N, C-alpha and C positions, 0 to 999 in steps of 0.2 A: 629173593635175590641171591645170586651166587656169591660165594666167597671170592675175594680178590686174590690175585697172584701177587706175591711180594717179591720184589727185587731189592736186595740189600747190597750196598756198595761200601767197601772199606778201603782206605788208602793202603797201598803196599809200596815197596821200593820200586820206583820208576813206573808206577801204574796203579791198578786197582784189583781188588779181589771182589768178585760178584757172586752172589748166591741167590738163586731163584727158588721160591718155595710155592708149591701148588698142591693142595689136597694131601698134605703129608709127604709129598715127594720133593726132593731137593736136587738141584743141579748147580754146579759152580765152576768157576774158571778164574784164571788170573789173566789180566789184560794189560799189556804194555801201552803206555801213552796216556792220553787225556780222558776226561770223563765222557766226552762224546764217543770215543772209541769203545769205552766200557758199555755205554748205553746201547750201541749197535750190537755188541756181543750179547747183551741181555735179551734183545729182541729175538735172537736165534735160540737162546736157551728157553725163553718163554714158549716159543713155538714147539720145541721139543718136549718140554714138560707138560704143557697143556694137551698135546696130542695123545700122550700116554696116560693122562689122569682120567679118573672116572668122571662122568657127568660133565662133559665138555661142550654140551650143546649151548649155542649162543655165544655172545661176546663176554669175555671175562676181563674185568678191569685189572690193570696192573698198577700197583702202588710202588713207586721207586723211593727208596730210603737211603740217605747218606748217613751212615753210622746211626741208623734207626730213626731218622727225622726226614719226613717228606718235604717240608718247607726248605730245609737246608739243601736237600738234593736239587729242588727246583731252582733255587737261587744260584747255586754253583753251576748247574747245567746251563741255564740261560746266560749266565755271565760268561762262561767259556764260549758258548755259541756266538755271543755278541762281541767277544774280545775284551771284556772288562776284567781286570785282574781281581781275583778273590783269594781268600784263605780257604783252601779245600776242606779243612777240618770244620770250619764254622759256616762256610758258605757266604760269609759277609764280604761285600765289596769294599775295597779300601777307598777312602776318599781321595780325590785328586790331590796330588802334592803340588803346592805352590811355594816356590822359593822366593826370597827377597829379590833376586835378579829377574825372575819371570813374572812377578806380581805387577799388575797394571798400575800405572800411576797417572794422576791427572797432570796434563801438560797444558800450560797456557800458550796460546798462539803468539808467535813473535810478531809485533805490530809492523816491523820493517818488511817482513816477507808475507804477511797475511794478505789475502786478497781483499779488496775493499768490498764492503757490503753494499746493499742498495742505498741509493741516495735518499735522504729524508724527504718526505712529501712537502711541497711548498704550502705555506699557510693559505687558508681559504680566502678567496677574494671577497671584499666587502662590497656588495652591490647596492646597499641602501644608502640614501642620502644622509649626511650627518644631520642630526637634530640639535637644536639648541642654542 
């Protein structure tokens, strides 16, 4: 199996610093904007580095790391793509904030304005003769 290509992302002021490592060669850049833009730039760097690296036959897997952690990168990247707010350093999505004013409350219907429900069913008719 071929060694993977590593793409490491670190936060920088108003953007990201990306470094791609392949067979001992490195290429890096600073990218303004979000993690999606940085990921697009890494694709270009990977193509450049892999083309000049030795033994490039076949597909080389690329491991994306946010501050050295692939899971944190994946969480942060997918959260940005889906529009879920996250902490870029940890990749953890923040829970939705529910305030007292926006919290759902149980409301009893007002009998005066409530629509009437279905009428109760009539009692069954007694068709037998009384005994006794």
